[in-house]
C-alpha positions in Angstrom: 68.7 44.3 27.3 70.2 41.6 25.3 72.4 38.6 26.5 76.3 40.5 25.9 78.4 37.6 23.9 78.9 33.9 23.2 75.8 33.4 21.7 73.3 34.6 23.7 74.3 32.5 26.7 76.4 35.6 28.5 74.8 38.1 30.8 76.1 41.1 32.7 75.0 41.3 35.9 72.5 44.6 34.9 71.5 43.1 31.9 70.6 39.5 34.3 69.0 41.5 36.6 67.0 43.5 34.2 66.2 40.4 32.2 65.8 38.0 34.6 62.8 36.4 33.6 64.3 35.6 30.1 67.6 34.5 31.9 65.6 31.9 33.9 63.7 30.6 29.9 67.1 30.7 28.2 68.7 28.8 31.1 65.7 25.8 30.6 67.7 24.8 27.8 71.1 26.5 27.7 73.2 27.5 30.5 73.3 31.4 31.0 76.4 32.9 32.3 76.4 35.8 34.3 79.8 37.9 34.5 80.8 40.6 36.7 83.5 42.9 35.5 84.0 41.2 32.6 84.6 37.7 33.7 82.5 34.6 34.5 81.0 35.0 37.8 77.9 32.2 38.0 76.1 29.8 35.8 72.3 29.5 35.7 71.2 26.3 34.6 67.7 24.7 34.9 66.7 22.7 37.3 66.7 19.2 35.6 70.3 20.3 34.6 71.5 20.5 37.9 69.9 17.4 39.4 71.7 15.2 36.3 75.2 17.1 37.4 74.9 16.6 40.8 73.0 13.1 41.5 75.4 10.3 43.1 76.7 8.0 40.3 77.0 4.7 42.9 79.1 4.5 46.0 82.6 5.2 46.9 82.7 1.6 47.3 82.0 1.2 44.1 84.2 3.7 42.8 87.1 1.8 44.4 85.8 -1.4 42.9 85.7 -0.3 39.3 88.9 1.2 39.7 92.1 0.7 36.8 94.3 0.3 40.0 92.6 -2.4 41.6 94.6 -5.4 41.5 98.2 -3.9 40.4 100.4 -4.1 43.2 101.0 -0.6 44.8 103.6 -0.6 47.2 101.9 2.2 49.4 104.0 3.0 52.3 102.6 5.7 55.2 105.1 8.1 56.2 106.3 7.8 59.6 108.0 11.4 60.2 107.3 13.3 63.3 105.0 16.2 63.5 106.2 19.5 62.7 106.5 22.2 65.3 103.5 25.2 64.7 104.0 28.4 65.5 101.8 29.4 68.9 
């Protein structure tokens, strides 16, 4: 059973189960989408791609220091509202 649509990048769950080795092989070069009930459910990517997508790209401090808002005079005032009553 071949991938269903989207230029050989999309599989049904049944098709992916039947050809799991092929899904893995193709995912080495192009992410493979697995659909359930006609809707995208998961994407299989190579370990290399996953590492690239999830690698930390600096610290929070570096992100804040590089912010385009750094140095602007934002007037941020904390709200001093009372806590709301919640039902028990």
